[in-house]
N, C-alpha and C positions, 0 to 999 in steps of 0.2 A: 504494500500500500504506500503510495507516494504521499508527500507532505500535503498536497491539495486535498486528496481523498481523506486523509486523516483529519484535517481541519473541518471538512464538510461533515464527517461523522460526528465529531465533537459538537459542532453547532446543531446538527439535527437532533442529537440526543438531548441536549439542553433545551431546545425548542419543544421537544416532546414532553419533557418534565414540566416545563412552564405551562404548556397547554393542558395536559392531563392532570397534573398535580400542582395547581397554581398556589395552593396554600402551604405546600411542603418546601419551604425555602431551605430547610436543612438538607434535604436530599439533593436539591439543586446545587448547593454549595459543596456537598460531598463529591458529587460527580465532577464538578468544575475543578475541585482541588486535585482529584486523581489525574486530571489532564493538565494540571498546572495552569489553569485558565484564570489567573488572578484578576484580570480586568472584569470578567464575567461575574466573579464573586463580589468584586467591588460594586458593580452595577446592581446586583441583587440586594446587597446590604443598603446601598443608598436608596433604592426604591422602597425598601421596607421602612427605612427611617422617614422618608417623605410621606409614606402612607400614615405613619404614626402622627406626623404633624398635621396632615389633612384631617384626620379623625379629631384631633384637638381643635382645629379650626372650625369644624362643623358643630361644635358644642359651645354652650355659653361659657364665658371665661369666669370660672369660679375655682378658687384655689382649694383643691382637695388632694388627699393622698393618691387618688387615681391619676390626677394630672401630673403630679410629681413622678409617679411610677412610669407614666407614658413618656415623659421627657427624659428620664434616666435611660429608658430602653432606646429611645431615638438617639441619644448621645452615644451609647455603646455601639449602635449600628453604624453611626457616622464615623466613629473612630476606626472600627473594623474596615469600613469601606475605604477610608483614607489609606490605611495600611496596605490593603490589597492593591489599590491603584498604584501606590508608591512602588510596590514590589514588581509591578509590570511597567514601571516608568511612565505611567499616565499622570503626568505632573498637573495638568490643568484640572482633571477630575479630582485628584487628590486634594489640590488647593481649595476647590469648591467645597468639598466635604469638610475640610478643616475650618473654613470660614463659617459654615453652618453649625459645626460642632461648637465653636466658640460662642455663637449666638445662643445655642441651647444651654450651654454651661452658664452663660450670663443670666438666662431666664431662671435657671435653677438657683443661682445665687440670690436673686431677688426673692424667690419663693422661700428660700431658707432664712432670709432676713424678714420674713413675714410681710413682704411687700407684694401687692397684686399688680405692680407695673408690668405691662406686657410688652415683650420685644419680638416674640415669634409671630409668624403669620401676619405681619403688618402689610397693609395696602399702601400704595404710593402716597395717597393723600394723608395718611396717618404718620408718615415718617418724621416730618418736621416737629410736630408736637411731641412725638415719642423721644426723639434725640434731645430736645430741649428739656424734657423732664428728667433725663438721666443725671444722677448726682455727680458722676465722675467723667472727666474728659476722655479717658481711655475707653470707656463704655460706648461713647459716640463712635469711635473708630471701629469697634467690634460690630456695631449695628450697621454702620455705613458700608463696611467691607462685605458683610453678609448680603446686603441688598444692592450692592453696586450703586450707592447713593452718595451724592456730593452734598455735604451739610452746608447750610446757610450759616456760616460762622458769625456773620454780622448780627443776625437775628438771635442766635444762641448767646453771644456775648452781651448783647443788649439786655436780654432777660437775666442772665446769670450775674453779670458784673455791674452793669449800670443800675438795674432795678433791685437786685438782691445783694450787691456788694460782695460777691464771692470771688475774692482775688486769689484764693488758693486754686480755684479752677483755672484762672488765667495763667498762673505760674505753671500749672500742669500742661496747658496747651502750648506754652512757649517752649517746652522741652520737646514737643513733637513737630511744631511747624513755626516758621517765622511770622511775626506780626507785621504785616506790610502796611505801607501808607494807605494803599487802596482799601484795606480792611478797616482801618480807622475812619476813613472817609465814609464807608458804607454804614458803619455804626453810628457816626455822628449825623447822618441823614435821618436817622430814626429818632432824634432827640426832640423834634418839634412837639410831640405829645407827651414828653417825659415830665413828671412832677418836679418842682423846684427842689424838693428834698433830696434829689439824687445828685445835686451839683458837686458835692464832695467826691462822689464816685466817678463822675465824669472827669474831674481834674486829675484824680489819681490814675484813672485809666490812660489819660492823655500822656502822663509821665512815662508810660511804657512805649511810647512812639519814638523810635530811634532817629527818625528824620526830623531834624530841628525845624526846618522851614515848614513842613507839614504840620508839626505841632503848633508852631506860631500861627499859621494860617487858620487852622481849625479853632484855636482858642479865640482868635480875633473875630471869626465869623459867628461865634456863639457867645460873644460878649464876656469872655473870661479875661478881663483886662488885667487882673492881678497876675495871671499866667504870662501874658504877653510882656508885661512890665518886667517881670522876673527874667524872662529870656533875653530881653534887650539890655538888662543890667548885668547879667552873668558874663564874666570874662570869657568863659568857655564858648559862649554862643553869640555874644553881641556883635563881634566883628563879622562873623559869617552872615548873620541876619541883616546887618546894616548894608553889606555888599549886595545881598539878594534883593533887599527892598529898594536899593538905589538903582538897580539895573532895570 
């Protein structure tokens, strides 16, 4: 039997098991393992994990022991799938399973903390509110990677830092990505409806802007004249700003 015939036999046998014994994933994996068909084992584990998540999605979101048990099962399946894919050098599929496994692990973390915050089975329209509600910055990256979602950091920082004064969150974000001038501009565009009580947070946030001219300009535009005065009087920034303002 040549390699092509052997491959066709393996595929036919697995297709037969899938068709005639759809619920017997253990037998499917056993046969695939005998033929060293790691990719097929990974696909089977991943499909079983996503079926678990679909079942969870079909039910009301209520924290119960059964919910935790289903998530633990899905997590185990995703880890097994990632391992099988990796052994067959299926990097993209393995990475996908790892991202989803991290999401499920995060969900279990919240449940173990007695929080009913949901991060699994999110729809696109739910993502911004979900990531804004996350207490830690690294959790936003976990959710974003799982859903291939680009967070609106300006909106998140407006809520977390400007309104709530969470500068620990800001420091954590700085360790993961730079705070660009355009990011500060996007945040400051949202200040029109902000209460006056957050002015101290606005000034403190602005101090994290490394671009001196952007810091001055944003302070001037939002009537933070004590900040502009300080920048013009500070020996480290005054010469640069005077040159920029004169040009």
